[in-house]
TIFIMAR-783574 format. One record per residue (C-alpha): residue in one letter; residue number from 1; x, y, z. Coordinates in pm, 1 decimal. Each point is the difference from the previous one (the first is absolute). Example, Ala and Ser with C-alpha at 12.3 -4.5 7.8 and 13.67 -1.06 7.14 Angstrom:
% residues 2
type,seq,u,v,w
a,1,1230.0,-450.0,780.0
s,2,137.0,344.0,-66.0
% end
This chain:
% residues 172
type,seq,u,v,w
x,1,-4928.2,2270.1,1360.7
x,2,45.4,-423.2,35.9
x,3,-153.7,-0.9,-327.8
x,4,247.5,293.3,-170.1
x,5,310.8,-172.5,173.8
x,6,-125.1,-361.3,-160.0
x,7,-78.6,198.4,-363.2
x,8,346.6,127.2,5.6
x,9,191.9,-355.6,191.2
x,10,-148.5,-258.6,-285.2
x,11,188.4,160.9,-306.7
x,12,273.3,50.4,188.9
x,13,26.5,-366.6,114.6
x,14,-78.5,-118.5,-324.5
x,15,281.7,224.3,-169.2
x,16,263.7,-111.4,278.2
x,17,-74.6,-360.4,-86.4
x,18,30.5,23.2,-364.5
x,19,356.9,218.5,9.4
x,20,117.0,-289.2,223.9
x,21,-90.6,-282.0,-138.0
x,22,244.9,-267.9,-133.5
x,23,287.7,228.4,111.3
x,24,193.3,-296.0,166.7
x,25,380.7,39.0,13.1
x,26,178.9,77.0,-299.3
x,27,189.5,-191.0,-166.0
x,28,359.4,-26.9,-49.5
x,29,119.7,110.2,-354.1
x,30,222.5,-324.3,-135.2
x,31,318.3,157.7,-201.0
x,32,214.1,-154.5,-263.2
x,33,347.8,-43.7,195.4
x,34,203.2,-208.6,-286.0
x,35,66.3,308.0,-226.6
x,36,134.1,257.2,294.9
x,37,204.9,-348.2,121.0
x,38,97.3,-39.2,-388.3
x,39,145.2,344.3,48.3
x,40,144.4,18.9,379.6
x,41,190.6,-323.7,-130.9
x,42,132.8,182.2,-350.2
x,43,90.2,316.5,254.1
x,44,107.3,-143.0,376.8
x,45,361.5,-1.8,84.2
x,46,-119.5,-326.0,237.0
x,47,-217.6,-295.1,-96.1
x,48,-358.9,100.8,30.6
x,49,-214.2,-274.8,172.2
x,50,-322.4,-89.0,-123.5
x,51,-281.6,-298.0,80.5
x,52,37.6,-241.7,-295.5
x,53,-346.3,-12.0,7.8
x,54,-288.1,117.7,314.4
x,55,-221.6,-306.8,215.4
x,56,-319.4,3.1,-153.4
x,57,-239.5,311.9,153.4
x,58,314.0,193.0,62.1
x,59,62.1,325.9,-268.4
x,60,230.0,297.4,-27.6
x,61,-122.8,356.4,142.1
x,62,257.0,186.4,-19.8
x,63,322.2,14.8,-213.9
x,64,263.9,271.3,-98.1
x,65,352.1,5.5,-88.4
x,66,192.5,317.7,95.5
x,67,384.2,104.8,-113.7
x,68,204.8,191.2,171.4
x,69,-77.8,345.8,-36.8
x,70,-343.8,-71.8,-139.6
x,71,-341.3,135.0,221.3
x,72,-83.8,-257.2,204.9
x,73,-401.7,-112.1,109.6
x,74,20.3,266.1,201.6
x,75,131.9,264.2,-232.3
x,76,300.8,59.3,139.0
x,77,344.9,-96.3,-173.4
x,78,166.6,-324.7,125.0
x,79,332.2,-48.3,114.7
x,80,-19.6,-341.3,-76.8
x,81,-106.4,-272.8,-291.3
x,82,-318.7,-128.6,150.4
x,83,-234.4,-321.1,-111.8
x,84,-327.4,-41.6,158.7
x,85,-283.5,-273.3,-70.1
x,86,-290.2,0.4,278.6
x,87,-239.3,-300.3,-37.9
x,88,-324.8,-77.8,186.1
x,89,-37.4,-372.7,59.7
x,90,-288.5,-193.3,-36.7
x,91,-116.9,122.5,374.3
x,92,51.5,348.3,-112.6
x,93,335.7,77.9,214.6
x,94,176.0,252.8,-139.1
x,95,382.3,-153.8,-43.0
x,96,322.2,254.8,-150.3
x,97,295.5,-72.7,-136.8
x,98,248.4,285.7,-33.5
x,99,371.2,-43.0,-84.1
x,100,247.3,329.7,9.2
x,101,387.5,-15.9,-81.6
x,102,81.9,360.4,216.2
x,103,-74.1,199.2,308.1
x,104,-178.0,-341.4,110.0
x,105,41.6,41.8,381.4
x,106,-252.1,255.8,16.1
x,107,-251.7,-150.0,-260.4
x,108,-33.1,-306.9,206.8
x,109,-30.7,191.1,290.2
x,110,-294.2,197.6,-219.7
x,111,-173.2,-326.8,-161.3
x,112,-17.3,-237.2,312.3
x,113,-111.4,363.6,242.6
x,114,320.2,-47.2,176.7
x,115,-48.0,-385.8,88.7
x,116,168.2,-153.9,290.4
x,117,249.3,-324.0,-58.8
x,118,-221.6,-319.2,52.2
x,119,254.9,-273.5,-117.9
x,120,95.5,-178.6,-352.8
x,121,-168.2,-162.8,-227.1
x,122,167.2,-253.2,-211.1
x,123,-96.1,0.7,-349.0
x,124,187.4,-213.4,-301.8
x,125,311.6,66.6,203.3
x,126,-28.2,357.7,30.8
x,127,-44.2,165.8,408.4
x,128,-266.0,237.7,-31.0
x,129,-70.3,224.3,305.8
x,130,-333.0,28.8,159.2
x,131,-108.4,319.4,101.1
x,132,-325.0,111.8,182.4
x,133,-194.2,343.2,79.0
x,134,-70.5,99.2,292.0
x,135,-343.4,-56.9,-3.6
x,136,38.9,-370.5,-136.0
x,137,-176.3,42.7,-313.2
x,138,307.3,30.4,-246.1
x,139,184.1,-221.7,-76.6
x,140,297.2,17.3,-222.5
x,141,279.7,-234.3,-104.4
x,142,345.5,132.8,-143.6
x,143,265.9,-136.5,-217.7
x,144,330.5,230.7,-13.1
x,145,301.2,-19.7,-226.4
x,146,306.6,172.7,-173.8
x,147,-264.6,143.1,-342.8
x,148,-346.4,-35.5,134.7
x,149,-256.2,16.2,337.0
x,150,-324.6,-185.3,-51.9
x,151,-282.6,39.3,263.7
x,152,-302.0,-214.9,2.8
x,153,-297.9,181.8,211.8
x,154,-319.4,-74.2,87.5
x,155,-261.0,19.3,293.6
x,156,20.9,-388.3,30.9
x,157,227.9,-257.9,106.6
x,158,341.4,-86.5,-48.6
x,159,-153.3,-361.3,-138.0
x,160,-199.9,194.4,-285.3
x,161,294.4,214.6,-76.5
x,162,245.8,-291.9,-0.4
x,163,-250.5,-144.2,-281.4
x,164,57.6,332.0,-218.7
x,165,306.4,35.5,8.9
x,166,58.1,-407.1,-102.2
x,167,-164.0,97.7,-311.0
x,168,220.1,294.3,-61.9
x,169,312.2,-76.5,-317.7
x,170,160.9,156.2,-174.1
x,171,13.0,-9.7,-375.1
x,172,342.1,147.1,-112.9
% end
């Protein structure tokens, strides 16, 4: 019976080794965000923020521009214009920029996972509201103006979010 078990287990072990070998964590795809940003700049009723360039090792992994009435990334009809750019830092930390022009209150609650006030950040003469989730994992910076609400979020420090905000400029 032991010999029979070995005869069965050896090929299973070899097969398992061959099938699982070399399968590390999948590499996140990199997207070309500039064409989508150009389209957003042409169509948005607000100034679209983008980085002039990303720091070494940072890469864009998500990008979308959704006009009111179009299907948003979830497939639902969008009640607002929305610009979104997600990047991975050189440490593979995901940071997402979102800009919307309508119904911003509910949107901010959704994007920040109902983040609670956690002070403010002063950046380039503007006061960004700091929000943090109940589990202290996700932090967000929010800037609301009459034309657009901008949210920068990530599972990282406020300092790193502020660094990313410092990279953002309108091209208009």
